[in-house]
N, C-alpha and C positions, 0 to 999 in steps of 0.2 A: 560513575557517570560515562556515557558514550564521548564519543569522539567530539561530535558538536556541539554537546552542552560543554564540555572542557572549553572550547573555542571560545565559546560565547562567556562562561565564567571569566578566561584570561583577558579578553576585551572589556567586559566589566572591571576589572583589576586593573586595566593598565589606565582605564579612563579614570577610575578612582583617585590612583595614584598622581595623575597626573593634575585633577582638582586638589588632593591634600599638597603636593608639592607647591602649587600656587597661593592656597591658604597659610603654609608654612612662610611664606615670602611675605606675604601680607601681613601677619599676624610679627613679624620680627621686624619689618620697617614700620607700625605703627606704635607697637610696644614700646620701641626705642625713641620714636617721634613723643609720645607721652611722658615716658623717661627724661629725654632732654630737658621739655616744657617746665612737667611737675619738679624735678631735682635739679639736673646740671643748670637751669637758671637759677636758682635760690643759692647755689653751692657760691663759697668761699673759696677764693681764689688762692688763699694762704694756707687753705686746708690740704695739706700733701695729703694725708691718708684716705681723705674722702676723694681725690683725685684717683687714687688707686683704685678704689673700688669700684668709682665710675667707669673704667677703663677696664677693668674687668666683667663690669656690665655688656659696655659696649661691644667686647670680642666675644662674649656669651651670645649675642645676638646676631652677631655677624657670623658664627659658626652654625646659628639655625637658620638663617638666610642661604648661607651654602649649603645647606644640606634639603631646602626647600628647593632650589636650583636644582641639585645634583635629582631629586627625586623626580623633577617634574620636566629635566631635559631626559633623563631614561626611557621615560613613560611617554614624550611626546615622538621620540626615536623608534619606540619598539623594540626597545632595549631592554625592556625590563623582565627580566628571569623570577623565575617563583621563591627565591630566597630572597633579593632587595625589599620585597616590601617588610617582611621582618626583621632585616639591619635597618629598615629605616625607623621601624616601631621600639627599635633596641635605641635608636639615636634620641627617638625624640624624648624617652623615659632617662636615658642617660644624660642628657645636656643638664634637662630638669633636677635631676638629683644630685650633680655636679654642682648646680648653682647653689641649691638650697644648701645642701651641705658645707659648703664655702662660707654660704651667709652665716651658719649656726657657728661654724668653730673660728671664723675670722674675729666673729664680734663680739667675741668671747660669750655667749651664749650657751646655756645648755642644752642637751639633746631635746628635753620636754617641751622648751619653747617655740620649736621648729614652725608651732600652727599658727604664730604671729605673722613668720615674715610672708610679706605679698605675694611673695613666688610660690608659694605653694599652692595660691588660687589659680597657677598654669595646669593644674594636675588635673581640673574638668576639660578644658580647652584641648590637652593631649588625648584623654580619654574619648573627648567628641569627634578626633579623626577617624576613629574606628569605628565610629556609628556611619561612617563614610562608604566602610570597603565591607565586602560580603564574606567574611571569613569570623566565626564566632570565635574561633580559637584564639587568633590572634590579638583579638580584643581583649580575651581572657589573660591572654599572657603581657598584654600591656599593663590591664590590672595588678596584678599579681607581679611584675619588674616592681611599678610603681611602689606598691601596697609593702612589698617585702622590703623598698630602699628607702620607704621614708621610715617603717621601723627600724632598721639599723642604726639609722641617723640618729634617729630619737635614742634608742639602746644604747649606744656607743656614749654618749653622756660624756666626752673626754675634750672640751672644746683647747685648740692648740691658745698658744700665745696670740690673745688679741692683738691687732692693729692699732688699737684705740681701747681707751678706758670701756666696760658694757655700758652701752644703752641704756637707757630708763624704758624702760616697757612701752610707757605713753607715747614715747617719737614714734613708734611701729605706727600707730593711731593717728597720726598728723594728717594732716590735708594731702602732702604728695603721696603715702602707702596707702591712703585710703583711694586715691583716685586711679593709681594702677592697679587696686584691688577691683575698682568699677571697669577698668579698660578691660581686664580678663574676664571680667563677667561677662561685659558686652561681647567680647571676641567669641568666648564659649558659646554664647547664645546664637551668635552669627554664624558659629560652625555646623549648630546644631538645626538651625533654619536652611543651611545648603544642604544638611544631610537629607531633613524632608524634603527639600523641594527635589532633590535627587532622586529620592526613591517613588516619590511620586511621579517622576518622568519615567523612570522606569517602568512602574507598575502599568501607568498607560500606554506606554508602548508594548508592554506585554499584551496587556487587553487589546490594542490593535493589532497587533500580531495574531494575536488569539482569534480575535473576528475574523482578521484577512484569509485566516489559513479557514476559517470554517465556510467562509466565502468562496473561496477557492473550491472546498471540497463538494460542494454542493454541487459543482460542475464537471466533478471527476468520480468515477466509478470509486465505491469504497473501498476497493481493496487496493487503489493506488495512493490513498491517502497516506498512507504509511512511506512510499517513495516522496512525497512532496517533503512529508515532516524531515527526512533524511537528506534528502539531494537538495531540497531550495526549486523555487519554481524557474529558475533559470536551467538549472539540469535536466528538468522535466520539458520545458520549452524545447529545447535542444535536441532530446529525443534521442535515440537508438535502433539500429535494424535489429531485429531479432527473428527467431523461429516461433513460430507460432498456428495453432489451428483455429481455423475461421468458419461459422458459421451461421448462414444466413437461416431465418424461419420465417413462412409468409401463411396465413390464413386462405384457403385455398376458396375461391368463390366469394368472397367478403364483400366488394364491390355491389355485385348482383341482390345478396341478401341484404345488404344497408341499405338500397332502394328501396325496400317493404317493407323494414323493420322499423317500429318505432325508436326516436331518437334517443330517449333514455335506457331502451332495452341493446342498442350498439352500443352506448359509452359503456354499458354494464357487462358485456360481451368481452370488449377491448380491455377493461380493467381486469376482468379474469382472467385473460390470455396472458396479459403481462404479470400478473402472480404467478401464475403457473409455470411462465417461462424463466423468472425469476428463482423461484422456489426450485426447478430443475438444475439449474446450471448454479445454483448455491449450493445444492446439492454435491455435482459433480465438477465442485470448484473451478468453474468456467467464472466469466465475466462478462454482464450485458451491456456491450458498448453503447450502444442506442436504440431505441425503440421510433420506425415511422410508420406511425396509421397501425396497421394491420402486420406489421412485420420487424421482425427484432432481429440484431446483428450478434451475436455472442464470439467471444474470443477465448483462447484456451493457451496460457503459457503468460498472463501479467500475474505479479510484477515482473517474474522472470521466467525463462523459459522450464518444463522439466522432459522427460522423458517420454511422459505417458500422458501430453498433452490430446495426442490424435486418437489414444486408447478412452479416455475422457470424455473428450467432445461425440467419439462414436456413441459411446452412452448415454450419453445425455440427449443424442439424438433420437435413439430408440427409445428412451423414456418418456420424449417427449410425443411421438408417434402412439405409441401405448397407452397414452393417457387418454380416455375419450372426454368430449365436453361434460356429461353426465358426473366428471368426477372432479371437473374443474370448475363449468360456468353455471353460475348462481339461478342461471335465467333458461334452463334446458327449453322449456316449450315455447318462448318467445325465437329462438336461434334457431328451431325446425328440430330438433330433436337431435340427439347421440350422432348419427349416422350422418347427417348431412353438413356436419364440419370436420373436414379433414385440414391438414398440415403439408406442406411442401418445404422441402429441408435439402439446400446444398451444401458440400463439405471440402474443404481444401485445404493443404496444410503446406507451409512455405516460410518463407522469410517477409517481411513487410516492417515497415516505418512505424513505432510508438512512440509519440508524446504528444503534449498538448500544445494546441494552438488557440492563439487568442489574447487579449488581455484579461487585467484582474476584474473588469466588471462582465463580462462572458468569455469563461475559459472553456474549452471542452477537450478531451482526451480524444486524440485518434488514433487509430490503426489503419495503415494506408499501403496501398502498393498492388502488383498484379494479382500476391495472393488472395487479397480481398474483394478485386475484381472478378477473378475466377469464380469465389465459392458464389457469388451474388450470380452469375451469371448460370451457375448449376443449380441455385435454387428456381432461378427462371426455367431450366432445363425441363425440370420437373414437368411443367407444363405440357411439354410437346411429346414427351415419351411416355404422359400417362403414370409415371410413379413419383411414390411421397419422399422418395430419396434418392438423391444422386450424388455420387462422389466420383474424385477424381483419384485414379490407379497410384496417383503418388501420394495421396493424402490412405488410401488403404493400405501401402507397404509401410507409411509410417505408426500407423495403428497395429499392427501386426497383423493382419486379416489375410487370407487366402479367399480367392475368386471362389470358389468351393466352400469356403467355411460355413456362409450366411447364405445361399442359394442368391449371391449377385447377380446379376444381367447383365453382362460384358453391349455395352451401347459404343463399340469401337473409336475410333480417334475422329473428332468433333472440333469443328473452327467454331469456337464460341463469338458471338456477338462482341467486335471491337477489340477482335485479337485476329493476329497473323496467323499464327501456329495453332495446329489442331494440338490438342490434348485429348487422351484415353480417358473415356468415362465409363461408369458401371453404376447401375442402379438397382433397388429393392421397395418392396412393399408396394404393388398399385394399387391404384385408386381405385375407388366404387364405381361403377357404372352413372350413378346420379350425380357424381363430382366431375366425372368426364365431361360431363355433356354443359358443366360449368364454369369450366377452366379456360375457355375461349374468351369471355367476357371480361376475365379478373386484368 
């Protein structure tokens, strides 16, 4: 199990031990009350032997009450250690076996008669505690301990000198012993009801958490779902600054084209464009952050930055520019043919804030900062310079490209809209003449 899963199981174990501690105390007190009403109230005051046996029973109940209080205290105070539940399970079995063993030996019974003792009915109650926990190995351990202890008591068959003459067996089926058996049966049923309720509650919690996680991931890129599962929503909301490569891609002349296109054809064109962008980004291990109309924002470096983020972003951009509408649009004639659709792309690399914004009803993963703003402006700059690809020199350096390596056209240092500091730009892949005529109205 990973660290987070282990922490969840530890929390469940602590919660279970807290509940079991409460049940131990409740069982000790309730059975002591039933014993006092059914046995002590009917005991003869001059019977010294019975008085010793009654005292021993109450000592056992008090010891079990103390065990319950101890287990509850360590669980509530978050002091439960991995070995403690095993010790408490040993204590459960130990108190019961000691009680049964003393009852067999001190009453002059042979080990073969231990099944007549009401205390044996406490065995299902102890095992029911294991149903509240999530450790099958511990339940197997408790079962083996109890079964082995009962077999050892029965096999010993060496009664000590009885404190009193052996009781007739029919005395073990009088009203008081049967009432104790009934009380322990009801107590075991109550523990199993608590176990079922707790299991149902945890199952409902797991279902709610799964549904909640599924709802959250609907608003997040698929690549970020793992980070949500590992770190949780709080860490995702806190976000972090990291190096990324950002791309903005846009269909040139789309506004003019949509003015004369059939609405259904426009919808199909956008669906095909988005499918093409997603497929290309996925192939280059990029994340489509968002679509806005006929534009898309892609990020490379999520969930964690890699040395080749800018290189993969450049490859993705070149693949997008190389793909013609005839390859990815299902309605080429309605869109005006292959040559009429061209893309404009801006690329920049640098640091940005990456994190979730919003609440659980509407969560959005956002990449924000100057790096994103520059990439958006570079995509718009493609219209002004008549090139399909415009990048910053910083991006080119991050991608490991040289100016002479791909016929880059230096565009000089430009002050982009909304910024005061100029940035040096380079471009490539000129638009067709027909596209230059429509760019001005986009």
